[in-house]
PATORVEX-758980 format. One record per residue: x, y, z of N, C-alpha, C in turn. Coordinates in steps of 0.02 Angstrom, whole numbers, padded with zeros to 5 digits, always signed. Layout:
XYZXYZXYZ
...
! end
This chain:
-01552-00435+00066-01559-00474+00002-01629-00518+00014
-01666-00520-00044-01731-00560-00041-01727-00621-00080
-01739-00681-00057-01738-00736-00087-01794-00746-00141
-01796-00803-00175-01852-00813-00223-01918-00827-00193
-01913-00846-00128-01976-00865-00091-02006-00795-00064
-01968-00742-00071-01993-00675-00043-01974-00661+00028
-01931-00695+00059-01910-00691+00128-01844-00658+00131
-01832-00622+00192-01767-00595+00197-01717-00643+00210
-01665-00642+00170-01612-00694+00197-01563-00661+00240
-01517-00699+00285-01469-00671+00321-01422-00633+00276
-01398-00581+00309-01347-00548+00272-01292-00578+00253
-01262-00562+00189-01208-00610+00170-01149-00609+00215
-01120-00667+00224-01064-00674+00270-01080-00692+00341
-01146-00704+00356-01167-00719+00414-01131-00786+00441
-01101-00785+00496-01074-00844+00519-01004-00864+00487
-00977-00825+00440-00927-00838+00402-00858-00843+00448
-00852-00806+00500-00799-00799+00541-00823-00806+00617
-00780-00833+00649-00800-00843+00719-00797-00781+00763
-00830-00781+00820-00827-00722+00862-00807-00745+00930
-00778-00693+00974-00762-00710+01042-00822-00744+01080
-00812-00787+01130-00862-00815+01165-00911-00770+01199
-00886-00714+01222-00936-00664+01264-00984-00630+01203
-00958-00620+01149-01007-00594+01090-01052-00651+01075
-01030-00716+01066-01069-00771+01043-01130-00777+01096
-01109-00769+01160-01160-00782+01216-01210-00726+01207
-01197-00663+01189-01238-00608+01177-01285-00623+01119
-01255-00654+01063-01301-00671+00997-01338-00718+01018
-01322-00772+01061-01368-00825+01074-01428-00804+01114
-01408-00755+01166-01470-00737+01207-01515-00697+01161
-01498-00657+01114-01544-00612+01073-01582-00663+01027
-01550-00717+01001-01575-00768+00956-01639-00799+01003
-01620-00810+01057-01669-00853+01099-01717-00814+01136
-01720-00745+01123-01765-00701+01150-01829-00692+01119
-01872-00652+01137-01937-00644+01108-01930-00573+01058
-01870-00561+01043-01855-00503+00991-01883-00524+00920
-01913-00475+00892-01933-00485+00823-01874-00477+00780
-01856-00523+00744-01787-00527+00708-01795-00495+00639
-01847-00511+00609-01856-00484+00531-01932-00491+00519
-01949-00459+00472-02020-00457+00446-02028-00530+00409
-02089-00557+00425-02106-00622+00388-02175-00615+00359
-02184-00652+00301-02255-00648+00277-02298-00690+00305
-02370-00675+00301-02418-00719+00334-02418-00793+00307
-02412-00837+00354-02416-00903+00332-02336-00937+00330
-02290-00890+00327-02218-00913+00328-02202-00945+00389
-02168-01008+00387-02151-01035+00457-02103-01000+00489
-02107-01004+00558-02053-00969+00595-01983-00986+00591
-01941-00951+00596-01871-00965+00595-01846-01026+00648
-01809-01066+00629-01784-01115+00687-01733-01086+00726
-01713-01114+00776-01665-01089+00822-01591-01076+00781
-01580-01124+00747-01519-01114+00705-01522-01055+00657
-01580-01047+00621-01590-00994+00579-01583-00922+00611
-01619-00918+00675-01616-00862+00712-01543-00844+00729
-01505-00891+00748-01445-00884+00770-01401-00853+00719
-01409-00889+00660-01361-00860+00593-01384-00793+00577
-01447-00785+00578-01472-00712+00561-01436-00661+00604
-01448-00673+00669-01423-00620+00723-01355-00609+00716
-01310-00666+00708-01242-00672+00697-01220-00633+00629
-01258-00638+00584-01241-00609+00521-01251-00529+00527
-01307-00509+00559-01305-00435+00570-01251-00407+00610
-01233-00438+00663-01179-00412+00698-01109-00416+00663
-01097-00477+00628-01034-00472+00585-01035-00424+00532
-01091-00408+00494-01090-00356+00438-01094-00290+00458
-01134-00275+00514-01149-00209+00522-01161-00200+00602
-01111-00196+00647-01124-00194+00719-01162-00128+00736
-01155-00075+00699-01197-00014+00719-01271-00031+00708
-01288-00066+00644-01361-00087+00640-01384-00137+00693
-01341-00188+00716-01357-00224+00760-01373-00189+00825
-01333-00142+00844-01349-00106+00901-01416-00068+00898
-01426-00037+00847-01486+00003+00829-01546-00042+00836
-01548-00104+00810-01607-00147+00801-01615-00188+00871
-01564-00201+00901-01574-00250+00966-01555-00222+01030
-01545-00154+01037-01520-00125+01093-01564-00140+01156
-01634-00149+01144-01674-00154+01195-01670-00227+01226
-01636-00270+01202-01617-00338+01221-01554-00342+01253
-01509-00297+01247-01444-00292+01273-01438-00273+01343
-01382-00299+01378-01367-00287+01450-01310-00237+01447
-01312-00196+01505-01253-00142+01504-01186-00168+01481
-01177-00230+01522-01107-00261+01502-01085-00280+01427
-01143-00285+01389-01139-00305+01310-01113-00242+01274
-01111-00175+01302-01087-00127+01268-01015-00122+01249
-00985-00162+01290-00905-00168+01277-00892-00205+01211
-00943-00242+01188-00930-00281+01121-00928-00236+01061
-00950-00168+01076-00956-00124+01009-00903-00069+01014
-00858-00074+01063-00807-00022+01070-00765-00007+01010
-00741-00053+00973-00702-00052+00912-00738-00056+00856
-00809-00064+00848-00841-00056+00795-00898-00011+00775
-00909+00036+00829-00966+00080+00826-00929+00149+00846
-00952+00197+00812-00930+00274+00824-00939+00290+00890
-00889+00321+00926-00896+00342+00997-00962+00378+01020
-00981+00419+00978-01042+00458+00996-01103+00418+00989
-01106+00373+00935-01166+00330+00935-01169+00272+00990
-01106+00253+01008-01094+00203+01062-01124+00238+01125
-01105+00294+01145-01121+00328+01200-01184+00342+01207
-01226+00351+01145-01297+00366+01155-01333+00299+01174
-01316+00247+01141-01345+00179+01159-01322+00151+01224
-01262+00173+01248-01244+00152+01316-01287+00179+01364
-01306+00241+01357-01353+00280+01405-01424+00247+01403
-01445+00234+01335-01512+00207+01326-01516+00141+01364
-01469+00091+01359-01471+00025+01390-01464+00041+01466
-01427+00084+01486-01423+00092+01554-01479+00117+01588
-01515+00167+01557-01582+00191+01582-01626+00146+01576
-01632+00091+01536-01683+00043+01528-01672-00004+01588
-01615-00021+01611-01601-00079+01652-01596-00046+01725
-01569+00008+01742-01559+00027+01804-01622+00042+01848
-01669+00080+01818-01731+00092+01851-01774+00031+01860
-01768-00020+01816-01806-00083+01823-01770-00124+01881
-01705-00123+01889-01676-00155+01946-01691-00121+02010
-01693-00055+02013-01704-00021+02081-01783-00035+02095
-01830-00029+02044-01898-00048+02054-01913-00114+02079
-01873-00159+02041-01883-00230+02058-01863-00243+02143
-01809-00212+02154-01774-00217+02226-01827-00193+02280
-01857-00133+02264-01906-00105+02310-01963-00143+02307
-01993-00171+02257-02049-00209+02258-02033-00274+02299
-01975-00305+02288-01958-00358+02331-01964-00353+02398
-01930-00296+02422-01924-00277+02494-01996-00270+02516
-02045-00231+02481-02106-00214+02514-02150-00273+02510
-02145-00319+02464-02184-00380+02461-02163-00433+02518
-02102-00423+02540-02068-00474+02597-02103-00439+02655
-02100-00377+02669-02135-00346+02732-02205-00351+02730
-02238-00349+02672-02312-00360+02671-02329-00430+02694
-02288-00480+02664-02300-00552+02687-02288-00559+02762
-02251-00522+02785-02223-00533+02863-02276-00500+02902
-02320-00456+02886-02375-00435+02919-02418-00479+02956
-02434-00534+02926-02486-00586+02950-02448-00617+03009
-02388-00636+03004-02351-00667+03062-02341-00621+03122
-02331-00556+03102-02314-00511+03162-02381-00497+03194
-02440-00492+03148-02501-00481+03186-02519-00534+03239
-02505-00600+03220-02514-00652+03262-02472-00653+03318
-02417-00621+03316-02368-00619+03379-02389-00555+03410
-02434-00514+03391-02453-00461+03433-02419-00389+03416
-02388-00381+03364-02350-00330+03344-02397-00273+03328
-02452-00293+03296-02505-00244+03276-02571-00247+03323
-02557-00267+03379-02610-00265+03435-02617-00190+03453
-02672-00175+03490-02688-00106+03507-02643-00083+03554
-02620-00120+03601-02562-00103+03653-02500-00086+03627
-02474-00135+03580-02419-00126+03544-02414-00065+03498
-02465-00053+03460-02459+00007+03418-02476+00073+03465
-02508+00070+03512-02515+00127+03559-02450+00144+03581
-02407+00094+03605-02343+00110+03633-02296+00141+03577
-02299+00114+03516-02260+00146+03465-02280+00216+03435
-02343+00225+03441-02370+00295+03421-02424+00315+03463
-02411+00336+03533-02467+00354+03571-02508+00411+03554
-02470+00463+03529-02523+00528+03508-02571+00505+03454
-02547+00473+03398-02592+00456+03347-02646+00410+03374
-02628+00364+03415-02683+00313+03444-02733+00356+03494
-02697+00406+03527-02754+00436+03563-02802+00483+03527
-02774+00516+03468-02810+00552+03425-02862+00514+03381
-02844+00457+03363-02889+00417+03318-02925+00361+03353
-02915+00341+03413-02942+00279+03445-02961+00301+03523
-02905+00314+03554-02907+00324+03627-02956+00366+03659
-02965+00428+03622-03003+00481+03651-03080+00457+03641
-03098+00417+03600-03160+00389+03587-03180+00325+03629
-03141+00303+03665-03151+00244+03711-03193+00267+03771
-03252+00228+03783-03287+00236+03837-03250+00213+03903
-03272+00235+03959-03245+00216+04017-03237+00139+04027
-03288+00108+04008-03293+00037+04016-03241+00000+03970
-03233+00027+03906-03180+00001+03860-03108+00019+03882
-03101+00079+03917-03033+00084+03943-03014+00039+04005
-03067+00029+04043-03061-00024+04105-03043-00087+04070
-03074-00111+04016-03072-00169+03991-03001-00179+03961
-02969-00119+03930-02911-00123+03898-02853-00131+03959
-02858-00101+04011-02824-00102+04068-02825-00179+04101
-02879-00207+04104-02879-00273+04131-02852-00325+04080
-02856-00306+04014-02828-00353+03965-02744-00349+03971
-02724-00297+03983-02649-00286+03993-02629-00324+04056
-02671-00320+04113-02651-00344+04173-02647-00415+04166
-02701-00444+04130-02703-00521+04123-02644-00543+04085
-02615-00504+04033-02562-00530+04000-02494-00523+04037
-02494-00482+04094-02432-00477+04132-02440-00511+04196
-02501-00541+04205-02517-00571+04270-02461-00626+04289
-02429-00627+04352-02382-00678+04366-02316-00664+04341
-02300-00615+04297-02236-00598+04276-02214-00531+04303
-02176-00527+04361-02156-00472+04391-02121-00425+04357
-02067-00467+04323-02020-00422+04288-02057-00392+04222
-02103-00419+04194-02138-00387+04146-02176-00332+04169
-02207-00342+04232-02248-00287+04263-02206-00226+04266
-02137-00236+04293-02092-00186+04302-02080-00150+04234
-02066-00189+04183-02049-00162+04116-02119-00135+04086
-02171-00158+04109-02231-00118+04087-02234-00043+04116
-02215-00037+04172-02215+00032+04206-02170+00076+04171
-02111+00039+04147-02057+00085+04113-02078+00101+04055
-02119+00051+04018-02152+00065+03951-02195+00119+03958
-02238+00117+04011-02291+00168+04015-02259+00238+04025
-02209+00245+04061-02175+00313+04071-02146+00333+04008
-02107+00284+03969-02077+00303+03909-02132+00320+03858
-02187+00284+03861-02244+00304+03809-02270+00373+03831
-02276+00387+03891-02309+00452+03908-02254+00507+03893
-02187+00502+03898-02147+00545+03882-02145+00561+03804
-02151+00502+03770-02155+00510+03693-02218+00543+03676
-02275+00532+03708-02336+00561+03697-02331+00638+03709
-02304+00654+03768-02290+00721+03792-02251+00761+03744
-02197+00728+03723-02146+00756+03679-02188+00776+03610
-02221+00725+03577-02260+00734+03521-02310+00785+03526
-02345+00788+03582-02398+00836+03590-02369+00910+03596
-02310+00918+03627-02277+00984+03629-02257+01005+03567
-02236+00960+03526-02216+00981+03450-02271+01010+03416
-02327+00965+03428-02388+00991+03388-02411+01057+03409
-02419+01062+03473-02445+01117+03507-02401+01187+03492
-02336+01172+03493-02285+01219+03468-02293+01250+03395
-02311+01193+03352-02321+01215+03287-02384+01251+03274
-02436+01229+03319-02496+01270+03314-02491+01343+03342
-02458+01344+03398-02448+01415+03426-02414+01459+03384
-02358+01431+03345-02318+01471+03299-02360+01492+03245
-02408+01447+03219-02449+01467+03165-02498+01520+03179
-02524+01512+03244-02575+01561+03269-02544+01630+03281
-02483+01633+03308-02450+01696+03314-02435+01726+03243
-02422+01693+03190-02408+01721+03129-02477+01743+03095
-02529+01715+03118-02597+01739+03091-02635+01764+03136
-02613+01790+03191-02653+01827+03239-02700+01876+03217
-02679+01921+03179-02721+01983+03153-02778+01947+03100
-02755+01900+03068-02813+01869+03018-02856+01831+03058
-02835+01791+03115-02882+01758+03154-02931+01796+03192
-02910+01855+03216-02952+01901+03252-03007+01934+03211
-02987+01946+03147-03042+01973+03099-03092+01919+03081
-03065+01852+03075-03110+01802+03064-03157+01787+03121
-03130+01796+03183-03173+01786+03242-03232+01840+03246
-03213+01903+03223-03264+01952+03231-03318+01939+03178
-03303+01913+03120-03349+01903+03066-03390+01840+03081
-03361+01788+03108-03398+01727+03119-03435+01724+03180
-03412+01765+03230-03451+01762+03298-03446+01686+03329
-03508+01674+03335-03521+01610+03371-03511+01546+03332
-03499+01558+03266-03493+01503+03223-03433+01457+03242
-03380+01484+03278-03325+01443+03285-03340+01394+03344
-03380+01423+03389-03401+01370+03449-03429+01315+03422
-03473+01319+03370-03516+01265+03342-03462+01216+03303
-03409+01247+03271-03361+01202+03236-03324+01162+03284
-03305+01202+03337-03262+01162+03393-03300+01103+03423
-03365+01118+03439-03413+01072+03462-03416+01009+03422
-03419+01018+03354-03422+00962+03307-03363+00930+03297
-03304+00963+03306-03239+00933+03295-03217+00885+03351
-03226+00915+03415-03206+00878+03469-03264+00836+03492
-03282+00780+03465-03341+00736+03483-03326+00698+03539
-03368+00686+03583-03355+00638+03639-03377+00571+03625
-03350+00521+03659-03369+00452+03642-03439+00436+03634
-03478+00475+03673-03553+00456+03663-03582+00484+03601
-03548+00526+03569-03577+00550+03497-03558+00505+03441
-03509+00456+03452-03493+00419+03401-03520+00348+03408
-03553+00326+03348-03584+00266+03349-03522+00210+03341
-03538+00145+03347-03480+00090+03349-03457+00093+03276
-03493+00107+03220-03471+00097+03154-03422+00149+03146
-03431+00212+03174-03382+00267+03169-03309+00247+03205
-03325+00217+03267-03258+00200+03301-03219+00148+03266
-03262+00093+03232-03231+00041+03206-03185+00069+03138
-03222+00122+03105-03187+00158+03046-03123+00188+03068
-03124+00229+03118-03060+00260+03142-03006+00211+03166
-03031+00158+03198-02979+00101+03221-02954+00062+03158
-02991+00057+03105-02973+00023+03042-02926+00072+03015
-02934+00137+03011-02896+00184+02974-02823+00183+03014
-02829+00179+03078-02767+00181+03127-02724+00124+03107
-02755+00062+03103-02720+00012+03084-02687+00010+03020
-02723+00043+02971-02702+00052+02894-02636+00091+02901
-02642+00148+02944-02579+00184+02946-02523+00162+02972
-02535+00122+03023-02478+00080+03054-02449+00026+03007
-02494+00000+02975-02466-00046+02928-02421-00008+02864
-02443+00050+02845-02401+00085+02798-02340+00110+02823
-02343+00128+02885-02275+00149+02926-02222+00089+02922
-02259+00033+02932-02213-00026+02939-02180-00040+02874
-02221-00038+02822-02207-00058+02748-02150-00004+02723
-02159+00054+02746-02113+00106+02726-02047+00112+02757
-02043+00071+02809-01987+00068+02854-01978+00117+02908
-02037+00147+02928-02037+00207+02981-02038+00178+03051
-02037+00116+03059-02037+00094+03129-01960+00083+03156
-01941+00140+03182-01864+00149+03192-01837+00086+03239
-01880+00057+03278-01855+00007+03329-01856-00061+03306
-01881-00061+03231-01890-00138+03211-01826-00147+03170
-01806-00211+03176-01753-00239+03142-01777-00267+03073
-01778-00224+03025-01806-00240+02950-01761-00285+02921
-01700-00295+02944-01655-00343+02907-01672-00414+02913
-01710-00426+02966-01737-00493+02973-01792-00516+02927
-01816-00467+02889-01863-00472+02839-01842-00462+02769
-01810-00405+02758-01794-00385+02691-01743-00425+02664
-01701-00464+02704-01651-00517+02668-01669-00589+02677
-01736-00588+02698-01760-00665+02712-01798-00694+02647
-01774-00737+02617-01816-00767+02558-01877-00806+02579
-01876-00821+02647-01944-00859+02674-02000-00817+02668
-01998-00753+02650-02056-00708+02643-02072-00690+02569
-02035-00725+02522-02051-00719+02459-02116-00751+02425
-02148-00714+02388-02205-00741+02360-02192-00754+02284
-02184-00810+02274-02151-00839+02202-02204-00809+02145
-02266-00812+02155-02310-00790+02108-02299-00712+02096
-02296-00677+02148-02289-00607+02140-02221-00583+02107
-02170-00629+02129-02102-00616+02094-02112-00630+02018
-02140-00685+02001-02153-00697+01931-02187-00635+01893
-02239-00611+01923-02276-00556+01895-02230-00494+01886
-02198-00485+01940-02151-00425+01940-02100-00425+01880
-02082-00496+01868-02024-00496+01822-02064-00490+01751
-02119-00515+01743-02155-00502+01679-02165-00428+01662
-02186-00396+01720-02209-00319+01709-02137-00285+01693
-02079-00306+01726-02017-00269+01716-01992-00281+01643
-02004-00344+01607-01992-00353+01541-02036-00310+01491
-02097-00305+01510-02146-00271+01457-02143-00196+01482
-02123-00171+01539-02123-00107+01548-02064-00063+01523
-02074-00050+01460-02024-00022+01416-02049+00042+01379
-02021+00095+01380-02044+00149+01340-02023+00141+01264
-02064+00173+01220-02050+00170+01143-01979+00199+01132
-01931+00167+01110-01861+00193+01096-01865+00253+01056
-01820+00295+01070-01802+00353+01030-01738+00337+00992
-01756+00331+00923-01697+00314+00880-01635+00360+00886
-01583+00336+00865-01520+00372+00867-01520+00432+00813
-01550+00416+00757-01555+00466+00709-01607+00526+00734
-01661+00497+00763-01710+00552+00790-01670+00597+00846
-01636+00564+00884-01589+00604+00936-01545+00657+00896
-01512+00631+00850-01471+00678+00811-01506+00740+00777
-01567+00724+00753-01609+00762+00718-01635+00815+00762
-01654+00792+00828-01679+00841+00873-01624+00885+00900
-01565+00871+00896-01506+00908+00909-01480+00954+00843
-01511+00949+00796-01496+00986+00735-01442+00956+00684
-01430+00889+00700-01377+00861+00658-01411+00811+00608
-01391+00817+00545-01415+00783+00491-01374+00725+00469
-01402+00665+00463-01368+00612+00441-01372+00598+00362
-01317+00582+00336-01325+00579+00256-01305+00513+00236
-01280+00470+00281-01261+00398+00262-01315+00360+00249
-01309+00302+00211-01365+00259+00188-01356+00189+00217
-01335+00183+00279-01330+00116+00313-01386+00098+00350
-01447+00124+00339-01502+00101+00377-01525+00030+00362
-01530+00015+00298-01547-00047+00277-01505-00098+00297
-01516-00139+00347-01468-00191+00361-01492-00265+00345
-01549-00264+00328-01574-00334+00307-01547-00366+00243
! end
């Protein structure tokens, strides 16, 4: 109905009868949200809080199906129980799925982001504690360290690395003993990873032996030049290239930590610890979650796509 002022009046009977508290809470939440309740003319004053509440309550009271169609994006999964006795089963089921799909991914995404942000914020403290030192990362992933950093160290750099470890362990016999054990475990890990890598390479070479032989005949001495360029000695790398490789190795180790791939690390000390929360980031994630909504696919469009034609005239609920 349109009043003399040209505005949309609340549906007749709005607020004429009371509703259960759970429904009243749903109506109040929608009335106080950022949902666009109705079309307003330019210059027309915004609805007051009471007017919004009366309007939303009127829509629900007079036409629950229209209420569901109009405000479903602002509903919670538990709100769907309020429409069981007033909306057709097939329509209720459609919007139940829509509401569930809207909220469930957002919750999962929010949870993943929260955990990743906490781990990211913990990296600074772990770095200070030495978790991302060259020695620690080398022990956790010796093969990758050797491939990206270790093989390019000069003899002087290797000796300095050994001396640094010795200084760290100096005066602590128990730690020296543990260091020997760690070295043996690290070597076993490195040998195991290397065996896996070589085994995979040998299997691939066996499968493609004939093709490789043909390529060798065609390319001749070209392969020797490729091998020479690939296996570069420390003297052929300048400091900038070494720093780039070391930085890339650190980046890979950070990503492994963030993804939960450090199997010996107790992630529960971080993932469930609110001390690692960044309130500014959480606020931004909440805003992204609110606005990260796809354009709704109306119930009538859904039926039309399925070949079902609607003939009733209940669309106009204003």
